[in-house]
Each structure stands twice: as C-alpha cells, then as structure tokens.
N, C-alpha and C positions, 0 to 999 in steps of 0.2 A: 402454366395453368389459366385457364382463360379467365380468371377473377383478377389479377393481373393486370389489364388490359387498359382500363379505362379511369384510374383515377383523377386526372386531369378532367372529367366531364362538368360543366358547369351547372350551377342550379338552373339558370333560367332557362339553357339548354331545355335540360329534362322536365323542366314545367311544362316548357310551350309544346313539348312532343306530347305529352299527358294532356292536356287541356285541347287538342287539333286533334286526336284519335278519333276514329270513329269505330265504331261498336261494328267486331266481325259476323260474319254469316255463320249462325250458328249450324247450320244443318249437317246431318249427318255424314258421316267418312263412308264413301261407296265402297262396298267389297269387291275385291279384284282377286282371280284364282289364278292367275297367270303362275306356271312352275317358275321359281326361281333357279338360274343355270349358275353353277360357280364356277369361276376360273381362275387361280392365281398366275396361270405358266404362259400369259401374252408374252411379256417379256421377264429371262432371266436376269436381268442388272436391277440394280438397287435402285429406290425411289430417295434422290439425293437432294432433299427440299425444306425451304425454308418456311417461316412464318411470315409472309410480307404484311406489314403492321398499315392498316389502312391512314391517309393522308386528307387533309383537306384540300387537297389538289389532287390533277389528273396525273399519270406516270410519263416520263418522257423517256426516250430511248437511252440517256445516259443512265437514267435510274435503274436501267435493268444490267447496267456493264459490269458493276461487281457482282452480280448473281452468276455471270456466266465466268468471271475470273475464279471464284471461288470453286467452280464445274457443277454447281446446282442446277437440277434438269427438271426440277418442279418447285412450283410454288404453291402455298395457301394463301387465296383471298379469304377475308373473313368480315360479311355484312354483318351489322348488327342490327339486334331487337329490343328496347327497353323496355323494363319491368318496374314496377314502382316499388314492390315489396315483395318478399318472399312468401304473404298469402295473396298477392293480388293478381287476377286473372287474365289480366288485357296486355297484350304485348305491342306496345307501338314501334314501327317500323318504315324505311324509307321516305322520311321526312324532310325537308327541304334544309331546316338549321343542323341535320347532322354532318359528319363529316362527308365529304363526297366520295370516299373510297370505301365507306358503309352502306353505300345507298344502290339500288340496281344499276342507275346509269353510271355509277361508279366502277359497280363490279364488272358490268361490260368492258367499260374501259381498258380497268387494269386486265383484264382475261385477253382483250382484243391484243394490246401492249406485246403479255407476255406469249403469247401463242405466234406472234408476229417474231421474235427473238427466241424460236424455237423451246419453248421453256413450257412444259405441260402443268397444269392448273388441278389442286383440289379445292373444291369453294367448301367453307367450312364456317355456314351460320351460327350463329353465337349470340346469348341472350347476355345481358347486363343487366345485373338488379341494382337497384339504386345504392349508394354506400359503399357498392362493390361486393356483396354479403355474397357468399358462395351458391350458386347456381343448385350443388346437390340438393340442398334444403328446401326447395321451394314445394311448397306442399297449401295443398288447398284446404279450407276450413268446412266445406260445404260439397256435396254432390253438385249444385246450380254450379258454385265455381270451377270446379272441376271442368264439367262441360265446358264453360265459356272460355276457361285456359286451353283446353283442346282445341276448340275452334280455333281461335285465336292464333295458336301457333302451327297448326292445320294450315291458315292461310299466310300465314309467314313463310313457312317452309315450302310450300307448294310454288310460291310465289317465286323462291329461289329456285326451286327447281326446274322452273320452265328457263330462267334467266340460265341456268347450267347446261340445260338442252338446245338452247339456241347459241350459244355459244361453243357447244360440242366440250365442254369441261370435261376431263377426263376421270375424277373423281369426285363424289358429291357425298360429305358427310350431315348428315340428317341431323345431330345437334350433339350437344359439345356440355359434359360431367353433370348429366340431369337425372341421378340414380335415385332421389325419392320418385319423381315424375314416370321413370322406367319402371321400377318395383312396383308402384301401387296401380299402376294403368297400362299393364303390358298388353291387353287385347288391342287397344288404342293406337299404340306402336306397331302393332303387326299389321293394322288396318291401314293406317298412315304409309307406312314401308309399301304393301301393295297399290295405294294411290299414287303415289311419287313415282313407283314404275310404269305409271301409263303416261307419265308426260317425260320422266328421265331414260335415259335406255346408257347412260354409264355405269361404272360401278360405282355401288353405295358402301359407305361404314358410318359407324359414331363412334366418338371421342370419348370414351369411357375414362375417368380418372385411374388411375394408376391401384387402388386400392378396390376400384369398382367394377374391373373388367369382369371378374370369372362370375356375377350375380346379373349379367344381361340378359334378358329374356329372349333375347331374337337374333342373335349371331346368326342362327341358320338362313335366316332372309337376307346375310350381307356379303358383300365380299372379300372385303377387311378384318380381322378383330383390330378396332382403334384402341388404343391405349396413350393416354397422356402419360407421358413416364416418367415420373419425377419420383423413382423408388429411391428410398433412403438405402445410400451405398458405403456411408465414412463417416466417422465421428469424430475425425481429426480434423485440426485447424488446416490444415495444406496437405490433402490425401496426395500419394504417389499413384504412379499411372496403375503400379501393382497391386497398392490397395485397393484403388478402384476397381481393378478388374475380379478380386477376389469379394470386393462387396455385391459384384454383379451374379457371381454364380448361384444363389439361393434363387433368384430371380429370373435366371436363364431358364433354370429347371423347370420353374414354372410355368414359364411362357411357353416352353417349346412342349410341356404336357398338355397345356389346355389348345394351342396350336394343333397337334395330332388330335385331340379330341372333338375339335370343332371342323378339322379338315380344311384348314385355311389359314392364310399367314397373318400373323403380327404385323401390322403399320402402325410408328408411333406418330398420334397423329400431333403429338408435340413434344417435346424433349429438349432437354438444356438444362444450363447450372448459372449462377451470377457468380460474379468477381468478386465474392466477399469469401470474409474467415467461414470454414465449418458448412462450405456451401452443398456438401453431399451429404447432410445430415437430414436436412428436411429442405430439399431441394425445390417442395412448392412454396414456400416463403418469400412474400415480396415484402416484409417489414421495414419500412422507413427507418424505423431506429437501428437499423443493421446499417452501419456508415463504416464498416470496415471495408478496403481495396486491397483485393487477392488477387490478382491475377494468374499467377501460378496456378492457384485450385482451378481456378475455372479449365485453364489447358489442360492439367491434368487429367480431370476429372471427364473434360471432351475426348481425350484420347482413350484413356479406360474404355470407356462407353464404346467406341467404334472398334476397339480391339476385341471386345467382349463379344459384341451380337452381330456387327454389323455383315461378316461372310456368314451366318448361320443360315439354313437351307429354309427354315422356319421363320425369316425374320424378311418383309418385304423392303422395308428402309423405314424413312419418317422426314418429320419437318420442324427444323429448329428454330425454338423457341428466343429472339423473335428477330426480325431484319427491318431494318426502317430504311424509308425511301431515300431521305437527303444525306447519304452514305457518310459523305464527308464532314458533316457536320454532327456524328451521332457518337456513341462510343466513346473508346481510346483510354488513355491511361487514369483520368481520372474519375474512369464510370464504373458504377458496382451493380448493374443491373443486369440483366439477361443479356441482350446483346452481345455478341460476339466479335462485331465490328473494329476493327482499328486495334486491336487488342491480341496479345498473343494467342487467342483461341479462334482468331480468323484464320492463320496462317495452318492449326490443328485441323478447321475444317475443309481447307482447301486440300491438304494434302489428304483427307481419306476421299471427300468427295471425287478427287480428280483420280483415284484407282480404279474404279469402274472402268 
C-alpha cells in the first residue's frame, strides 16, 4: 500500500520542498474527444512485476540482475509528489532534495536501465501526505481549494505522462489510492484522462485500494482495472497455503465478476505480505509495533495467492510490493517488512514468475 513507503522522510526535506514550491497553472483542463480503444490481448503472458523502490542513487546493471534471477518481466517505478496535509491543495514534486529515483531525471535513468535489460515498465506516480496519512482521505474544504488541487495534480501527472511517453513506458498509472478525490470530482478525472491521452500513447490504469476499486467512476477510459490487492485472506498466525487459497475464493469471485462487467482485465498494481504473524489478516498494515518475524507466513501467503489467481484469464498480473535496489543489503531473516528479498518468499516468487 502506498502509504507505507516513506516513513523515513525527514522534516527538513519536506519543509524545504514546501518553501520552494511554486504555484501551479490554474488553467482549466482542455477537453479531448478521442475515442478510447481498449485491448488487453496484445500478449497473453502475465505481468510478473515488482515495485522498484526509489533510491538516492542511480541504478546500475548489477541492480537489475536480481530481477532477472526471479524472472520478473516488469518493474514499477514510483516518482513522488508531496503534500502538506489531507486538506492542503498544493503538490510539490521534482525538487533537488528529493531522492534521485523520485524525480524526473531519476525516472528517466531507471526506465532506461530497465529497458536496456529487457524489463518493461509501469510508471506509478504517487502522492505522499506528510506523516504518512492515507491518501484516500484527501479532501478539500472549499471549491477554491479543490480547483487548486486539481490544477496542481494535473501539472504533476501530465509532467510524468510526458516522461513516460518520451521513454516509451509500457503502462502509466494515473493515480494511487485517491478514493475521496476520485469520488467527489469524477468529471475532473475524465477530463484529465483525456488530456493524458494527448501526450501519452501507452496503456493506462489507476491503482485503486482493495476496498475502493468497485466505486472508481472511470474504468471505461482505462486499459486495466488496477487494484492494490491487500485483501484479508486469513486470521491465522501462520496461514497454510490451502487456507490462503480458501481465503481468496470470495475475492476471486468478485474480481472476475467485475472484470466481466467492465470488459477488461484486473492488474494488481500492488500486492504482497509482510513476514510477520497474522500477515494475512490485515495485509495493508505497516505498524511498526508489529515486531514478530514470521517468514513462513509470508511465503505461504504468496504461494496461496499465486495458486489462486495467477492463471486466471481475467487476471493480467501484478507488481510485488516491494523490491529494493541494494539487494544484498535488504530483507533477510531478521526483517519483518514487505520485501521478499533474501527470504524464503523470494524463492516462491522466483518459482511462479518462472512458470510463464
């Protein structure tokens, strides 16, 4: 889930970004009447992706090798914009003191290196609300503030759509877990999608939270139904693979029904589990008070997920949350976070990603 990513953002960094931010263009979004053509049948193979966490540094060929070893064929890169609070209308982005991988220059470098190594890319621009508050609750207090937020978000997303087009990115994600924003301003989003299509010609999705996707008002304009797939599947401390499969059955039924209704495939824009006790109960949680380490739970939950959905016709694939660049220094048996790196879960990912 996107809110997990940046708990280590320093106060001085955010203050600097806010102080040097400039007011965005407040002009209205231009209408665009081109008919959207949807096709998910270009390639029958699954998207075996990882969420490639931004770093302070550029990436080198050796940073890509671990992705090849697990048979990944896609990586999501995640540029960030920052916003002061859930009621604040201005987004600050592409600043010098941001991490390199979160900026336009960094995005270009990452994309270039991934493409050079035969991995496809989804660009998934995200918003970080100060203190890690949930982006789905972003809501303005006045019409003027809504207008300013819309103008600011438009500038942010169109800038990165232009980067995505220039770098021939295969999939562009237009937003991540912005439930209140999308619900209250649906016409804005439809116009924004039309404008994105004037500058970016690849496939489009939106990353809806697991309990939001059925209410998104613009799936008809996109190529994939994007879902951050933190569905609760087990209340047990260490779920078995079979228990995990059982827990997926009602969600599979709902997802297939929705895919049939919208006539397009479901893409897990994020999925994954922590290596902690009860990891399948509330998979979205990143509570630092969860101090247990349970490598078996993470491995079983991932195996159960792959066995449940990966071969389904309505399912396009997904992006594992999350994968760090410095592979040799992350994860491991003492780590209880989402990354499968250097844990038994990594072998599970490798097994199923290698089956395509």
